[in-house]
C-alpha positions in Angstrom: 213.0 184.1 153.7 209.7 182.3 154.8 206.8 181.6 152.5 203.4 180.2 154.1 200.9 179.5 151.4 197.5 178.4 152.2 195.7 175.2 151.1 193.2 175.0 148.2 190.1 173.4 148.4 188.2 173.0 145.2 184.8 173.8 145.0 183.9 172.7 141.3 184.4 173.8 137.7 181.7 175.4 135.7 181.8 174.4 131.9 184.3 172.0 130.7 182.8 172.1 126.8 183.6 176.1 126.5 180.0 176.4 125.1 180.5 180.4 125.3 184.4 180.1 124.3 186.0 179.6 127.6 186.3 176.3 129.3 186.2 174.9 132.9 185.8 178.3 135.4 187.2 176.9 139.0 185.7 177.8 142.3 187.9 177.5 145.2 188.6 178.6 149.0 191.7 179.3 150.7 192.5 177.6 153.8 194.9 178.1 156.6 197.7 175.4 157.2 199.6 175.2 154.0 203.2 174.7 153.2 206.1 176.6 155.2 209.0 176.9 153.3 212.6 178.4 153.5 214.2 179.5 150.6 218.1 181.3 150.5 220.4 181.8 147.9 223.5 179.3 148.2 226.3 178.1 146.5 224.7 175.2 145.1 221.2 173.8 144.7 220.2 172.2 148.0 217.0 170.9 148.5 215.5 169.4 152.0 212.2 167.5 151.2 210.5 164.5 150.6 209.1 162.6 147.7 207.5 165.0 145.0 208.2 168.1 146.7 211.6 167.6 145.7 210.9 167.1 142.1 208.4 170.1 142.3 210.9 172.6 143.8 213.9 171.5 141.2 211.3 171.9 138.4 210.5 175.4 139.5 214.0 176.6 140.0 214.8 175.6 136.7 211.5 177.0 135.1 212.6 180.1 137.1 216.2 180.5 135.5 215.1 179.6 131.9 212.4 182.5 132.2 214.2 185.0 133.7 217.9 183.9 134.7 217.7 184.0 138.2 220.3 181.0 138.5 219.7 177.4 140.5 221.8 177.7 143.5 219.1 178.0 146.2 219.0 176.2 149.5 215.3 175.3 150.0 213.5 173.5 153.2 210.1 172.5 153.4 209.2 172.9 156.9 205.7 172.1 156.8 203.9 170.5 153.6 200.2 169.8 152.0 199.6 166.1 151.8 199.9 165.0 147.5 197.1 164.4 145.4 194.4 164.3 148.4 192.5 167.4 146.6 194.2 170.1 148.7 196.6 172.1 145.7 199.8 170.8 147.0 201.7 171.2 143.7 200.6 174.6 142.8 200.8 176.0 146.2 204.6 174.9 146.5 205.5 175.8 142.9 204.1 179.3 143.6 206.1 179.5 147.0 209.5 178.7 145.4 208.5 181.0 142.2 207.7 183.8 144.4 210.7 183.5 146.9 213.0 183.4 143.6 211.2 186.7 142.2 211.7 188.5 145.5 215.4 187.4 146.1 216.0 188.9 142.4 214.0 191.7 142.9 211.9 190.8 140.0 208.0 192.2 140.1 206.2 189.4 138.7 202.5 189.4 138.2 201.0 186.1 139.3 199.5 185.5 136.3 202.3 185.4 134.3 204.5 183.6 137.0 201.8 180.6 137.0 202.3 180.5 133.0 206.3 180.5 133.7 205.5 177.6 136.2 203.1 175.7 134.2 200.2 176.5 136.8 196.5 177.3 136.1 196.1 175.8 132.7 192.9 174.1 133.7 191.6 176.6 136.3 193.1 179.5 138.6 191.5 178.8 142.0 194.7 177.2 143.3 196.5 180.4 141.8 194.2 183.4 143.0 193.7 181.2 146.6 198.0 181.8 147.0 197.8 185.4 145.7 194.8 186.6 147.3 193.3 184.3 149.7 189.3 184.1 150.5 186.8 182.5 148.1 187.5 183.1 144.2 185.9 182.5 140.9 188.4 182.3 137.4 186.5 183.0 134.4 187.5 180.3 132.4 190.4 179.0 130.0 190.7 180.8 126.4 194.5 182.1 126.1 196.3 181.4 129.4 195.8 181.6 132.8 192.3 182.4 133.5 191.3 185.8 134.7 190.0 186.1 138.4 186.6 187.7 138.2 185.6 187.3 141.9 187.1 187.6 145.3 185.4 187.6 148.6 186.5 187.3 152.2 185.6 183.8 153.4 183.6 184.5 156.9 185.7 183.9 159.6 183.1 182.5 161.6 182.6 179.6 158.9 184.9 176.7 158.3 185.0 173.2 157.0 184.9 169.8 158.6 187.6 168.2 156.6 187.6 164.4 156.2 190.9 163.0 154.3 190.6 159.3 154.2 193.5 156.6 153.8 192.3 155.8 150.1 193.7 155.7 146.8 195.3 159.3 145.6 193.4 161.7 143.7 194.5 161.8 139.7 198.2 163.1 139.5 198.5 165.6 136.7 199.8 163.2 133.9 196.8 161.0 134.6 194.4 164.2 134.5 195.8 165.3 131.5 193.7 163.1 128.8 190.9 163.5 131.1 190.7 167.4 131.2 191.4 167.5 127.5 188.6 165.0 126.6 185.8 165.5 128.9 182.9 167.3 127.2 180.2 168.8 129.5 176.6 169.1 129.4 175.3 172.4 128.4 172.4 172.4 130.6 174.4 171.6 133.6 176.9 174.4 133.0 173.9 176.6 132.8 172.6 175.5 136.3 175.9 175.9 138.0 176.1 179.0 136.6 172.9 180.2 137.6 173.2 178.8 141.3 176.6 180.3 141.5 175.1 184.0 140.4 172.1 184.1 142.3 172.5 181.5 145.0 175.9 181.0 146.1 177.3 184.7 145.8 174.2 186.2 147.4 174.5 183.8 150.3 178.2 184.5 150.7 177.8 188.5 150.5 174.6 188.0 153.1 176.6 185.6 155.2 174.0 183.1 155.1 175.6 179.8 155.7 173.0 177.6 155.1 171.6 179.0 151.9 175.4 179.0 150.8 175.6 175.3 151.7 172.4 174.4 150.3 174.2 175.7 146.8 177.2 174.5 147.2 176.0 170.8 147.5 174.0 171.4 144.3 176.7 172.7 142.6 179.1 169.7 143.8 176.7 167.4 142.4 176.4 169.1 139.2 179.9 169.1 138.8 180.0 165.5 139.3 177.8 165.0 136.6 180.5 166.5 134.0 183.0 163.9 135.4 180.9 160.6 136.3 182.5 158.8 133.0 185.9 159.3 134.9 185.2 158.5 138.8 181.9 156.2 138.7 179.4 158.6 139.6 178.6 162.2 140.7 181.3 161.8 143.4 183.9 158.8 144.0 182.2 155.7 144.7 184.8 155.0 147.8 183.9 158.5 149.7 180.3 158.4 149.1 179.3 157.0 152.6 181.4 159.7 154.1 179.9 162.4 151.8 176.3 160.9 153.2 177.5 161.4 156.7 178.8 164.9 155.9 175.2 165.8 153.9 173.3 164.9 157.1 175.6 166.9 159.6 176.8 169.8 157.8 175.5 172.9 156.2 176.6 171.6 152.5 179.4 169.2 151.4 181.4 167.7 148.5 184.4 166.6 146.9 187.8 168.5 146.7 189.1 168.2 143.3 189.7 164.4 142.7 189.7 163.7 146.2 189.8 161.9 148.2 189.4 164.8 150.5 185.9 165.6 151.3 184.6 168.3 153.2 181.5 169.7 154.9 180.7 173.5 155.6 180.3 174.2 159.3 180.1 177.2 161.7 183.4 177.2 163.4 182.1 177.0 167.0 180.3 173.6 165.7 183.8 171.6 164.8 184.4 170.3 168.3 181.1 168.2 168.6 181.3 167.4 164.8 184.8 165.9 164.9 183.6 163.4 167.7 180.7 162.6 165.6 183.1 162.0 162.7 185.6 159.8 164.5 182.5 157.5 165.9 180.9 157.2 162.3 184.3 156.5 160.8 185.5 154.1 163.5 182.0 152.3 163.3 182.6 151.7 159.5 185.8 150.9 159.6 187.3 153.6 157.8 190.7 155.0 158.5 190.8 159.0 158.0 192.0 162.1 159.2 189.6 164.5 160.2 190.9 168.1 160.5 189.2 171.7 160.8 190.0 173.9 157.6 189.8 177.3 158.5 189.6 180.1 156.2 192.6 182.1 154.9 191.8 185.6 153.8 195.4 186.9 153.0 196.7 184.3 150.4 200.5 183.3 151.1 202.5 185.3 153.7 206.3 186.2 152.9 208.7 187.2 155.5 212.1 187.6 155.8 214.5 185.0 158.2 215.2 187.5 160.7 211.2 188.7 161.0 210.8 185.0 161.3 212.8 184.8 164.1 211.5 187.6 166.1 208.2 186.6 166.0 208.9 183.1 167.4 211.0 185.3 170.1 207.7 187.4 171.0 205.8 184.2 170.9 207.8 182.3 173.4 207.9 185.3 175.7 203.8 185.5 175.5 204.1 189.3 174.1 
């Protein structure tokens, strides 16, 4: 069985203080080019993966076995990976890929919310969980008891994209480092109210009307407001070490921000603008001595793709044959 996941771009949190009884509330969008993982049953546990990916896979297998008695004898090969701790949702996507495959191999029909709970995902937000399950642009309803509910999902326009800049800087917080921050962060009520206002009467209407400029304006404003919740933990509205890149993106794109704890930053663009902007970004980075990858983030509106090995091979043959 082959599973291909999206990447998750995190667009912000609404209310860390749970002023209405629900904490956080996350926004995200699914992008192409996430994990590609092959999983089959075996006579022992065999994991072909690097570093933390191996640990994540082993933990997911054990948690599935504890919950559903699915055993631990699986052969898992990571053929393509999301970089770790750069703000693109690697742990959630890989965990859900493994959990979903094991469920399918054992003929278990498990709702995504239950699967996330078993695997320890979605505790602070559902953007990664619902990006995996459905793709597109998603908003969850905040944490109260268990996995936050999906309250909005819309296909992201295919002619929109993101200019992704992934600098070679200190990784974002890992889960253990993040725990005390998320447990202790106290947001401002006025900030949460303005974020909510901009989402409801700015971001979402612009998405429905396919108005990239207005969507980008509100996205940038929301990102700055979200940063106010976390200023004490990252030294400002954004990480100080990515601010120069964000200044470039603010000038050149329709809207910009920092994904999760970074260091990945992004600018909203029309897809056809990528070629020229990539060249400008490379020039800017070289001029300022910044080492970074510049990538095109294309929307994924389907979520994770699950295919059998035979179907995968047949597709490769068709592609090679040019059919």
